N, C-alpha and C positions, 0 to 999 in steps of 0.2 A: 562096162557100159551102164550108164545111169538110166534108170527108168523115169520117164517123164511123170511128174506129179500132176494129176489132173486138176485143172482149175475148178474152183468151186463155182457152182451155178450162180449166175448173177441174180441178186435179189431186187433188181431194178423194178421188176413188175410184181414183186410179192407184196401182199397187203401189209401195211405197217400196223403196229399195235394201236396207234392213234386212229387210223382209219377204221379199224375194227370196233374200237370203243366209242367212237363218236356217236353213232346212232343210239347206243345204250345210254350214254350220258345225256343226250338230248331228250330221250324218253323219260329219264329220271327227273330232269329239270322240269319237263312239262307236268309230270305227276305232282311235283312239289308245288308248282305254281297253282295247279288246280286245288290242291289241299288248302292253300292259304287264302284262296279267293272265297268270297261269300257265296253260299250255295242256296238254292231254293228250299223253302220250307213251308209247311202248312201251319198257320197260326190260328189260335182260338181267340176271339175277341174277349177282352177282359172287361166285363160289365161294371166292375167296381171302379174302374179308371177310364170309363167312357161316358161322355155326356152328349145327349142329342137334344137340341133346342130348336124351336121355331118361333119366329117373331113376325108380328103383323101390326098394321096401323088400325087403331080403334077410333073410327070417325074423324080421323085427322088430329085428335087431341093427344093421343099417347101411342107409344109403341110397346105393346105387351108381348111377353114371352111365355112359352110353356115348355115343359120338359117331358121327355119320355124316359122314365126311370129304369126301364128294363130293355136289354138288347142282347141278342145272341147271334152268333154267326161265325164264319171262318174267312180267312184271308190266305190265299196262296201268293207268296211274295219272295222275290229274289232281289236283294239290293243291287246286284250287278246287272239285272235285267228287269227294271220296274215296268217296262212296257208289257211284260207277260203276266202282270199281276191279275188276280181274280178275287172278287169279294162277293159274299153272299150273306146278307144281313136280314134278320127278322126283328120287328119291334112290336111287342104286344101293346095295343092301344089302350088297354085297361090300366096301363102304368102312367097315363097322361096326368100331369100335375101342373097347375098354374099357381098354386099356393092359395087358391080360393076354392073351397069345396063346391060351392054352388055353381061356379063357372066350370069346374071339372065335370060336374054332372051334366051341365048343358052341352058342353063340347062332346060328351060321350053319347048324347041322345041322338034320335033320328034326325033332329034339326041339323046336326053337324056330321060327326064321324060315324054315327050309328054303330057303335062298338059291338053291340049285341049281334048284329048281322055281319060286320066286317071286323073281326077281332084283331087282325094283324096288318101292319104296314110292312113293306119289304123293299129291298133294293138288291138287284143282281147285276153285276157289271157285264158289259158286252165287249168293251174295248178300253184300252188305256193308251193315251198319247203323252209322250214326254215333252214338256214345254221348256224345260231347263233343269238346272241342277236342283234336285229335291222338289220339283214342281211338276205336277201331273194334271191331266184332264181325264177324269174317269167317267165314261159314259155307260149307261145301263138302263134297265127297266125298273122304274119306280112304281110301286103299287100302293095306293091309298084309297080307302073307301071302296074297295073292290074294283077299282079302275087302274089299269096299267098304262103308263105313258113313258116315253123316253125322257131322261134327265141326265145332265152332265154336272159333275161336281169338280170344283177347282180345289185341288188337293196339294197340301204342303207336307212333305215328309220331315218330321221333326227330329227323329233319331232312329238309327238302326243298331245302336250299341246293345250288346248283350245285357240282359237284366241281371244286375249285380247281386240281387237277393236270391233270385230263383236259379241263377247260373244257367240260363237258357237264352236262346236268341229271342229278340223282341223287336217291335217296331211301333213307333208312335206317329200319328198323322192328324192334321186338321183338314176339314173339308167344308166347303160352302157351296150353296146353290140357291137360286131363286126360282120359285115355281108359281103358278096360278092355281088357286084352290078350285076354281071353277072348272079347270081341266079334269078334275077328279070328281066332279059332281057335288062338291061342297059349296052350295050357293047361298046359304043363309045370310041375310042382311047385306047382300051386295047391292049397291057399291059402297054403302056407308062404312061397313067393316071391310077393309081392303081385300082385294082379290090376290094381290101379290103377297107371298109368304117367303120369308128368308129362312133357310135351313143352315144351322151351324153345328158341326160335329167335331168333337175332339176325342180321339180314339187311341187306345192302346191294345195291342194284340201280342200274345206270347206263344212260343212253342211249348207244347206239353213237356213236363219234366220226364226224363228217362227213368224207367224203373231201376232201383238200386240193384247192384250185382247180386246181393243176397236175397232178392225178392223171390217169393214163391213162384213156381212155374205158372205161366199164364197170367201173371199180374199185369195190369194195364198201367201205363204211365199216367201221372196226375195231370189233368187238364188245367189250363189257366182258369183263374177264378171266374165264376159266372153268377155270382151273387148280386142281389140288388145293391145299388149305391145307398149309402147311408143318408146323404144330404138330399134335401128337396129344394126346389128353386124358391127364391125370395120374390119372384115376380108376382105382382098383384094387379087386379083389375076387376071390373064389373061386366057382366054379360050384356050382349046386344043392347 
């Protein structure tokens, strides 16, 4: 009498190796994608490669420019999500230069910017709107002459490529805005010297270098350069 050989249990409902591995593979793929995408970083504004100019009409005869030679601040920026960017910038008004020392002194006096009483101008963003590829509208609080008013800069993102020399992430932008100086209480010689002032900024910002592996414990990473620019503007003109 033959003993019946029991049939093996059907694996019809048993999970396949593919079904078991699929979630793991998807998770790994997601991790790889995240690693390859640009991530948010805090950048330090590079004063050696940042220029801040303002231009105004002098009695309708000429358009004169001045430059603020010092700038300091930070930028939180993610190339994949520029709408979340934040910038906070301070500009010492004592660094104002027109290329004409007497005009510099007059602009720094109580007639104009009153640098002794109001030593800094500043801008702190409150919102960012994406207008198109590499094109932003950055709104925020602009403070000049001790007065804070809303201002919006039209911003072009020039590059988000890594800095080849520093081997760190970097970003470069150009920004433009038009303001009225009377809004900030700078009223000298109105309306002969124009009320409308055009602001033009070209800025680089970089991520601080990471401390080398053999650095001493507690060593801080090197920040992006914050030294004064070497050049001064060639703009010239005579006061009031």
